[in-house]
C-alpha positions as CSV (number, residue, x, y, z in Angstrom):
1,M,89.0,43.5,-28.0
2,N,91.4,44.1,-30.9
3,L,95.0,42.8,-30.6
4,V,97.8,43.2,-33.0
5,R,101.4,42.3,-32.1
6,A,104.3,42.8,-34.5
7,A,107.9,42.1,-34.6
8,A,110.6,44.6,-33.6
9,P,111.7,46.9,-36.4
10,S,115.0,45.0,-36.7
11,G,113.1,42.3,-38.5
12,F,112.4,38.6,-38.1
13,A,115.0,36.2,-36.6
14,S,113.4,33.2,-38.4
15,P,114.0,32.6,-42.1
16,P,111.3,32.2,-44.7
17,P,109.0,30.5,-45.7
18,V,106.0,31.5,-43.6
19,V,102.8,29.7,-42.9
20,V,99.8,31.9,-42.0
21,T,97.2,30.3,-39.7
22,L,93.6,31.3,-38.9
23,D,92.2,30.0,-35.6
24,V,88.4,30.6,-35.4
25,G,87.1,29.7,-32.0
26,S,84.0,30.2,-29.8
27,S,85.0,33.7,-28.7
28,S,87.7,35.0,-31.0
29,V,89.4,34.8,-34.4
30,R,93.2,34.8,-34.4
31,A,95.7,35.0,-37.2
32,C,99.4,34.0,-36.6
33,G,102.5,33.3,-38.6
34,F,104.9,30.4,-38.2
35,D,108.3,29.6,-39.7
36,A,109.3,26.4,-41.6
37,A,110.2,24.7,-38.3
38,G,106.8,25.4,-36.7
39,R,108.0,28.2,-34.5
40,A,105.6,31.1,-33.9
41,L,106.7,34.4,-35.3
42,P,106.4,37.4,-33.0
43,I,103.2,38.6,-34.8
44,E,99.6,38.0,-34.1
45,C,96.2,39.7,-34.9
46,Q,93.1,38.9,-32.9
47,R,89.5,39.9,-32.9
48,T,87.1,38.9,-30.2
49,Y,83.3,38.4,-30.4
50,A,80.4,36.9,-28.4
51,P,77.7,34.6,-29.8
52,D,74.0,35.4,-29.5
53,T,72.2,33.3,-26.9
54,T,68.5,32.7,-26.4
55,P,66.6,31.6,-23.2
56,D,65.6,28.3,-24.8
57,G,69.2,27.2,-25.2
58,G,70.1,28.7,-28.6
59,V,73.7,29.7,-29.3
60,E,74.0,31.4,-32.7
61,I,76.6,33.4,-34.6
62,D,76.1,35.8,-37.5
63,A,78.2,34.2,-40.2
64,E,78.7,37.4,-42.1
65,R,79.9,39.2,-39.1
66,L,82.3,36.4,-38.2
67,L,83.5,36.3,-41.8
68,A,84.3,40.0,-41.6
69,L,86.2,39.5,-38.4
70,T,88.2,36.7,-40.0
71,A,89.1,39.0,-42.9
72,E,90.1,41.7,-40.5
73,T,92.5,39.4,-38.7
74,L,94.2,38.6,-42.0
75,D,94.5,42.3,-42.8
76,G,96.2,42.9,-39.5
77,L,98.6,40.0,-39.8
78,L,99.7,40.8,-43.3
79,A,100.3,44.5,-42.3
80,A,102.4,43.3,-39.4
81,L,104.3,40.9,-41.7
82,G,105.2,43.7,-44.0
83,P,107.8,42.7,-46.7
84,R,107.8,39.2,-45.2
85,A,104.2,38.6,-46.5
86,G,105.8,37.7,-49.9
87,A,107.3,34.6,-48.2
88,V,103.9,33.1,-47.3
89,A,103.9,29.5,-48.4
90,A,100.4,28.4,-47.3
91,V,97.4,29.3,-45.2
92,A,96.0,26.8,-42.7
93,T,92.8,27.1,-40.7
94,S,91.8,25.7,-37.4
95,T,88.1,26.1,-36.5
96,F,85.6,24.8,-34.0
97,W,84.1,21.4,-34.6
98,H,80.3,20.7,-34.8
99,T,79.1,24.1,-36.2
100,L,76.4,24.2,-38.8
101,L,75.5,26.7,-41.4
102,G,73.0,26.6,-44.2
103,V,74.0,28.1,-47.5
104,G,71.6,29.1,-50.3
105,G,71.9,29.1,-54.1
106,D,73.8,32.4,-54.1
107,D,76.5,31.0,-51.8
108,G,75.4,33.3,-49.0
109,A,74.4,32.2,-45.5
110,S,70.7,31.4,-45.3
111,T,70.7,30.4,-41.6
112,P,72.7,31.6,-38.6
113,L,75.8,29.7,-37.7
114,Y,74.7,27.2,-35.0
115,S,77.2,26.5,-32.3
116,W,77.9,23.1,-30.8
117,A,76.6,24.5,-27.5
118,D,73.1,25.1,-29.0
119,T,70.8,22.6,-27.1
120,R,67.4,23.3,-28.7
121,S,67.5,20.1,-30.7
122,A,67.2,17.9,-27.6
123,G,63.8,16.6,-28.7
124,A,65.3,15.4,-32.0
125,V,67.7,13.1,-30.2
126,E,64.8,10.7,-29.4
127,I,63.6,10.9,-33.1
128,L,67.1,9.7,-34.2
129,R,66.9,6.8,-31.7
130,A,63.7,5.7,-33.4
131,R,65.3,5.9,-36.8
132,L,68.8,4.4,-36.2
133,D,70.4,1.8,-34.0
134,E,72.6,4.0,-31.7
135,K,75.1,1.3,-30.8
136,A,75.8,0.5,-34.5
137,Y,75.8,4.2,-35.3
138,H,78.4,4.9,-32.6
139,A,80.6,2.0,-33.8
140,R,80.5,3.3,-37.4
141,V,80.4,7.1,-37.0
142,G,82.2,7.5,-33.7
143,C,79.5,9.9,-32.3
144,V,76.4,9.5,-30.2
145,F,72.9,11.1,-30.6
146,H,73.3,14.5,-29.0
147,T,72.5,18.1,-29.6
148,S,76.2,19.0,-30.2
149,Y,76.3,17.0,-33.4
150,L,74.7,17.8,-36.8
151,P,72.0,15.0,-37.1
152,A,69.9,16.2,-34.2
153,R,70.2,19.8,-35.2
154,L,69.3,19.0,-38.8
155,V,66.2,17.0,-37.8
156,W,65.2,19.9,-35.4
157,L,65.6,22.5,-38.2
158,A,63.7,20.5,-40.7
159,E,60.7,20.1,-38.3
160,R,60.9,23.8,-37.0
161,D,60.7,25.4,-40.5
162,P,60.4,22.9,-43.4
163,A,60.3,25.7,-46.0
164,A,63.5,27.3,-44.8
165,F,65.2,24.0,-44.5
166,G,64.3,23.1,-48.1
167,R,65.8,26.4,-49.4
168,V,69.3,25.4,-48.1
169,R,71.4,24.2,-51.0
170,R,74.3,23.0,-48.8
171,W,75.2,22.6,-45.2
172,M,78.7,23.3,-43.9
173,S,81.0,24.3,-41.1
174,F,82.2,27.9,-40.8
175,G,85.7,27.0,-42.1
176,E,84.1,25.6,-45.3
177,Y,82.0,28.8,-45.6
178,V,85.1,31.0,-45.4
179,H,86.6,29.1,-48.3
180,L,83.4,29.1,-50.3
181,R,83.2,32.9,-50.1
182,L,86.9,33.4,-50.8
183,F,87.3,30.9,-53.7
184,G,83.8,30.2,-55.0
185,E,84.3,26.5,-54.0
186,T,84.9,24.6,-50.9
187,R,85.9,21.2,-49.4
188,A,85.2,19.5,-46.1
189,S,88.4,18.2,-44.6
190,V,88.4,14.6,-43.3
191,S,89.0,16.3,-39.9
192,M,86.0,18.5,-40.0
193,A,83.7,15.9,-41.5
194,S,84.7,13.4,-38.8
195,G,83.2,15.6,-36.1
196,T,79.8,16.0,-37.7
197,G,78.1,12.8,-36.7
198,L,77.5,12.1,-40.4
199,F,80.9,10.5,-41.3
200,D,81.8,6.9,-41.6
201,Q,85.1,6.7,-39.8
202,R,86.4,3.6,-41.5
203,G,85.0,4.3,-45.0
204,Q,85.9,8.0,-44.6
205,T,82.9,9.1,-46.6
206,W,79.6,10.7,-45.7
207,D,77.6,8.0,-43.8
208,G,74.6,6.7,-45.9
209,P,72.3,5.6,-43.0
210,A,72.8,8.8,-41.1
211,L,72.1,10.9,-44.2
212,V,68.9,9.0,-44.8
213,A,67.9,9.6,-41.2
214,V,68.1,13.3,-41.6
215,G,66.6,13.4,-45.1
216,L,69.7,14.6,-47.0
217,T,72.2,13.3,-49.5
218,P,76.0,13.7,-50.0
219,E,75.2,16.5,-52.5
220,H,73.9,18.6,-49.6
221,F,77.5,18.7,-48.2
222,A,80.9,19.7,-49.4
223,P,83.0,17.0,-51.0
224,I,85.5,15.4,-48.6
225,A,89.2,16.0,-49.1
226,D,92.4,15.6,-47.2
227,L,95.3,18.0,-46.7
228,D,96.8,17.1,-50.1
229,S,93.9,18.9,-51.8
230,P,94.3,22.6,-51.0
231,L,92.4,25.5,-52.7
232,R,94.3,28.1,-54.8
233,G,93.3,31.3,-56.6
234,L,91.3,33.8,-54.5
235,R,88.4,35.5,-56.1
236,P,89.4,38.9,-57.5
237,K,87.9,40.9,-54.6
238,F,90.1,39.0,-52.1
239,A,93.1,38.6,-54.4
240,G,93.2,42.4,-54.6
241,R,92.9,42.7,-50.9
242,W,95.6,40.1,-50.1
243,P,97.9,39.7,-53.1
244,A,100.4,37.8,-51.1
245,L,97.8,35.1,-50.5
246,A,96.2,35.0,-53.9
247,R,98.0,32.0,-55.4
248,V,99.3,30.1,-52.3
249,P,97.6,26.9,-51.2
250,W,94.9,27.2,-48.6
251,L,94.4,23.9,-46.8
252,P,90.9,22.7,-46.0
253,A,89.9,23.8,-42.5
254,L,90.7,21.5,-39.7
255,G,89.0,20.7,-36.4
256,D,90.4,22.8,-33.5
257,G,90.8,19.7,-31.2
258,A,92.9,17.9,-33.7
259,C,95.1,21.0,-34.2
260,S,95.4,21.4,-30.5
261,N,96.7,17.9,-30.0
262,V,99.2,18.4,-32.8
263,G,100.4,21.8,-31.5
264,A,100.8,20.5,-28.0
265,G,102.9,17.5,-29.2
266,C,100.3,14.9,-28.4
267,V,100.5,12.9,-31.6
268,T,101.4,9.5,-30.3
269,P,99.3,7.0,-28.3
270,D,101.4,7.4,-25.2
271,R,100.5,11.1,-24.6
272,A,97.0,12.4,-23.9
273,A,96.1,16.1,-24.2
274,L,93.9,17.5,-21.4
275,M,92.4,20.7,-22.7
276,V,90.4,23.2,-20.8
277,G,89.5,26.4,-22.6
278,T,85.9,27.5,-22.8
279,S,84.9,23.9,-22.8
280,G,87.1,20.9,-22.1
281,A,88.4,17.7,-23.8
282,M,90.7,14.8,-23.2
283,R,92.1,13.3,-26.5
284,V,94.6,10.7,-27.7
285,C,96.0,10.7,-31.2
286,A,96.8,7.3,-32.8
287,P,97.4,5.8,-36.3
288,G,94.6,4.0,-38.1
289,A,91.3,3.4,-36.3
290,P,90.6,1.6,-33.0
291,D,89.0,-1.8,-33.0
292,T,86.3,-0.6,-30.8
293,I,85.2,2.9,-29.5
294,P,84.5,2.8,-25.7
295,V,81.0,3.6,-24.7
296,G,80.6,7.3,-23.9
297,L,83.6,8.4,-25.9
298,W,83.9,9.7,-29.5
299,C,86.3,9.1,-32.4
300,Y,87.2,11.8,-34.9
301,R,90.1,12.2,-37.2
302,V,93.1,14.5,-37.7
303,D,93.5,13.3,-41.3
304,R,93.1,10.1,-43.3
305,R,96.0,8.5,-41.4
306,R,95.3,9.5,-37.8
307,V,92.3,9.2,-35.5
308,L,91.6,11.2,-32.3
309,L,89.9,9.3,-29.5
310,G,88.5,11.0,-26.5
311,G,85.7,12.7,-24.6
312,S,84.4,16.3,-24.3
313,L,82.9,18.5,-21.5
314,S,80.6,21.4,-22.2
315,N,81.7,23.0,-18.9
316,G,85.3,24.1,-18.4
317,G,86.7,27.6,-18.4
318,N,83.2,28.9,-18.9
319,L,82.2,27.4,-15.5
320,Y,85.3,29.0,-13.9
321,A,84.5,32.4,-15.5
322,W,80.8,32.2,-14.6
323,L,81.6,31.5,-10.9
324,R,84.2,34.2,-10.7
325,E,81.7,36.8,-12.0
326,T,78.6,35.5,-10.2
327,L,80.4,35.1,-6.8
328,R,82.3,38.4,-7.3
329,L,85.6,36.9,-6.6
330,G,88.8,38.9,-6.8
331,A,91.5,39.3,-9.4
332,P,92.8,36.0,-10.9
333,E,96.1,36.1,-8.9
334,V,94.2,36.6,-5.6
335,V,91.7,33.8,-6.4
336,E,94.6,31.5,-7.3
337,G,96.3,32.2,-3.9
338,E,93.0,31.5,-2.0
339,L,92.4,28.3,-3.9
340,A,95.9,27.1,-3.1
341,G,95.2,27.6,0.6
342,L,92.3,25.2,0.6
343,P,92.6,21.4,1.4
344,P,91.5,18.9,-1.2
345,D,87.8,18.0,-1.0
346,G,87.6,20.0,2.3
347,H,84.5,21.9,1.6
348,G,81.8,19.3,2.1
349,L,80.3,20.1,-1.4
350,T,79.3,17.9,-4.2
351,W,78.8,19.4,-7.7
352,L,77.2,18.5,-11.0
353,P,78.8,21.1,-13.3
354,F,76.4,20.9,-16.2
355,L,75.5,24.6,-16.7
356,A,75.6,23.9,-20.4
357,G,74.4,20.3,-20.3
358,E,76.5,17.1,-20.3
359,R,78.6,15.6,-23.0
360,S,81.0,12.8,-22.2
361,P,80.5,10.2,-21.0
362,G,76.7,10.2,-20.3
363,W,75.6,12.7,-23.1
364,V,72.5,14.0,-21.3
365,A,72.2,17.4,-23.1
366,S,69.3,18.5,-20.8
367,A,71.3,18.0,-17.6
368,R,71.8,21.1,-15.5
369,G,74.0,22.1,-12.6
370,A,73.5,21.3,-9.0
371,I,75.4,21.9,-5.7
372,V,74.8,19.8,-2.6
373,G,76.2,20.4,0.8
374,L,75.9,24.2,1.2
375,S,75.8,25.6,4.7
376,L,75.9,29.0,6.3
377,A,79.6,28.5,6.7
378,T,80.3,27.9,3.0
379,R,82.5,30.5,1.4
380,P,82.5,31.5,-2.3
381,I,86.1,30.4,-2.8
382,E,85.1,26.9,-1.6
383,I,82.3,26.8,-4.1
384,L,84.8,27.6,-6.8
385,R,87.3,25.0,-5.5
386,A,84.6,22.3,-5.5
387,A,83.7,23.2,-9.1
388,L,87.3,22.8,-10.3
389,E,87.5,19.5,-8.5
390,T,84.3,18.3,-10.1
391,V,85.5,19.2,-13.6
392,A,88.5,17.0,-12.8
393,Y,86.2,14.2,-11.7
394,R,84.5,14.4,-15.2
395,F,87.9,14.0,-16.8
396,A,88.7,11.0,-14.5
397,L,85.6,9.3,-15.9
398,I,86.7,10.0,-19.5
399,H,90.3,8.9,-18.6
400,A,89.1,5.5,-17.2
401,R,87.4,4.8,-20.5
402,L,90.2,6.0,-22.7
403,Q,92.5,3.5,-21.0
404,E,90.4,0.7,-22.5
405,A,91.4,1.7,-26.0
406,C,94.7,3.5,-25.3
407,P,96.4,1.6,-22.5
408,D,99.8,3.0,-23.5
409,V,99.1,6.6,-22.2
410,R,102.0,7.5,-19.9
411,Q,101.8,11.3,-19.9
412,V,99.0,13.9,-19.7
413,V,99.7,17.3,-21.2
414,A,97.6,20.2,-19.9
415,T,96.6,22.7,-22.6
416,G,94.1,25.5,-23.0
417,G,94.1,29.0,-21.6
418,A,91.8,28.3,-18.6
419,L,93.8,25.3,-17.3
420,V,97.3,26.4,-18.0
421,A,96.6,29.8,-16.3
422,S,95.8,28.0,-13.0
423,P,98.6,25.9,-11.5
424,V,96.2,24.9,-8.7
425,W,93.8,23.4,-11.2
426,V,96.7,21.5,-12.9
427,G,97.6,20.1,-9.5
428,I,94.0,19.1,-8.9
429,M,93.9,17.3,-12.2
430,A,97.1,15.4,-11.4
431,D,95.8,14.4,-7.9
432,V,92.3,13.3,-9.2
433,L,93.7,11.3,-12.2
434,G,96.6,9.8,-10.1
435,M,98.9,10.6,-13.0
436,P,101.6,13.2,-13.7
437,V,100.3,16.2,-15.6
438,T,102.7,18.4,-17.6
439,A,101.7,21.9,-18.6
440,S,102.1,22.7,-22.3
441,A,104.4,25.7,-23.0
442,E,102.7,26.2,-26.4
443,A,100.6,29.4,-26.0
444,E,98.6,28.8,-29.2
445,A,98.5,25.0,-29.6
446,S,95.6,25.1,-32.2
447,S,97.3,27.6,-34.4
448,R,100.7,25.8,-34.1
449,G,99.0,22.5,-34.9
450,A,97.4,23.9,-38.1
451,A,100.8,25.2,-39.1
452,L,102.6,21.9,-38.5
453,L,99.9,19.9,-40.4
454,A,100.4,22.4,-43.3
455,L,104.1,22.0,-43.2
456,E,103.9,18.2,-43.2
457,A,101.4,18.3,-46.1
458,L,103.7,20.6,-48.1
459,G,106.7,18.2,-47.5
460,M,108.6,20.8,-45.4
461,L,108.5,18.6,-42.3
462,P,109.3,14.9,-42.3
463,S,106.6,14.0,-39.8
464,L,104.7,15.6,-36.9
465,E,106.5,13.2,-34.5
466,A,109.8,14.7,-35.4
467,V,108.9,18.2,-34.1
468,P,109.2,18.6,-30.3
469,A,106.6,20.7,-28.5
470,G,107.5,23.1,-25.6
471,L,106.6,21.7,-22.2
472,G,106.4,23.3,-18.8
473,P,106.6,21.9,-15.3
474,T,105.2,18.5,-14.4
475,V,103.0,18.1,-11.4
476,R,103.1,14.7,-9.8
477,P,100.1,13.3,-7.9
478,D,100.1,13.1,-4.1
479,P,98.9,9.6,-2.9
480,A,97.0,11.1,0.1
481,R,95.2,13.7,-2.0
482,H,94.4,11.1,-4.6
483,A,92.7,9.0,-1.9
484,R,90.6,11.9,-0.7
485,Y,89.6,12.6,-4.3
486,R,88.5,9.1,-4.8
487,D,85.9,9.7,-2.0
488,G,84.9,12.9,-3.7
489,L,84.5,11.2,-7.1
490,A,82.3,8.5,-5.4
491,R,80.0,11.2,-4.0
492,H,79.9,12.9,-7.4
493,R,78.9,9.7,-9.1
494,Q,76.2,9.0,-6.5
495,L,74.7,12.5,-7.0
496,Y,74.8,12.0,-10.8
497,D,73.0,8.7,-10.6
498,M,70.3,10.3,-8.3
499,L,69.7,13.5,-10.2
500,I,70.2,12.7,-13.9
501,P,66.9,10.7,-14.2
502,L,65.1,13.9,-13.4
503,Y,66.2,15.3,-16.7
504,G,64.1,12.9,-18.7
505,R,66.5,10.3,-20.1
506,R,69.1,7.7,-19.1
507,P,72.8,8.4,-19.8
508,V,74.5,6.8,-22.8
509,A,77.1,5.2,-20.5
């Protein structure tokens, strides 16, 4: 799908300058424009794609193809900007955390781009446990040993093909690769580095013990920089293609989760972002670093001054989409109406939603999905309703642990296309959590967050906290439904405890 939206011929209502954003996600690349107040301009260019998957759990992306799509989105956006392109003040990038790409001596990709969802490195998790103290590692790095992080993937790649591994000059995320190809140099933002599993959260450097465990050195990675160290001066090939962007600052690429929190206005410790897109996450942004990181949760960074504490799910909108297709349910509006007509936990079903393995809080990558309680009377829509409820149960487990480190959370903001598109699911989240849930009105929170961080770094905004985010309706929990969901959560936990040992390892939590 190719999408380009442009302003009406009468021109833009917002004054210059303009911040251009790139948002590279798991299924699309989007370029947008924002004004100096962080308001989206009525232009957008998007390209969609699908990763390559393998039966053994591989999820790979052709880096050159994705780079070409990224360049095409910039082509489309600049064409839509027209004369306004001369007012571009900066380019900011939001991209998916935990990707890994090997680059050779010619600065070209020497491996596929490995997604966070690639689970083929499950065996390497146990190797890491033999090399490092996981408890100390978690306290220092803010991650656990899991296939979604770089250490396990690097160990797996080194064992699978030592010669190919040795030919890689540097390892990096896709955002860093874009800048390497466009500028001939690159930097790893504090934000991107913090989600690798190789970053010391307090020292804010590459973590020595973790690097030793994977057989690499800091020279195998890009130097770490913050938002005050942008790149300038595109290579001639790209300067000729985008003259309006040739000399403007390009900020180091940022983690999409950090950008999403900022774009949704969740930048203080009293507001948690609950995101369900392809996957899911619950995150709280806070200054400094927490004294302790709760077991089962992670700690990343927005920048050098702000941390992001939370947990992630591998199954969110992808589970909803899989069920709609597999069960041959109707159009979204029909499905939403049918879901609304069902009582809470009224289907007799208990789910484990791990079609893509488990992340928070147990981190059993080999876990798989299960449904218990099916009968001849079970209807497809009930299976879907039970699935949405069990995703909410997983968030309830994350939320309970977040409260240990972030007791001041008073508001939960729902973000992400899959969640915001379903008021029924937002209501389920509120009833399961027992807390009000407010829908975000920011359609592209990650892009907006990248723009706001750029504007703050450029001195055009006094602070992120000073910029309000658009909010939609608030759904308040119903005590009776909350009580019913407590029983459902108890069944879910019981099924988890029974089945997870079958997958070969104990949960982290």
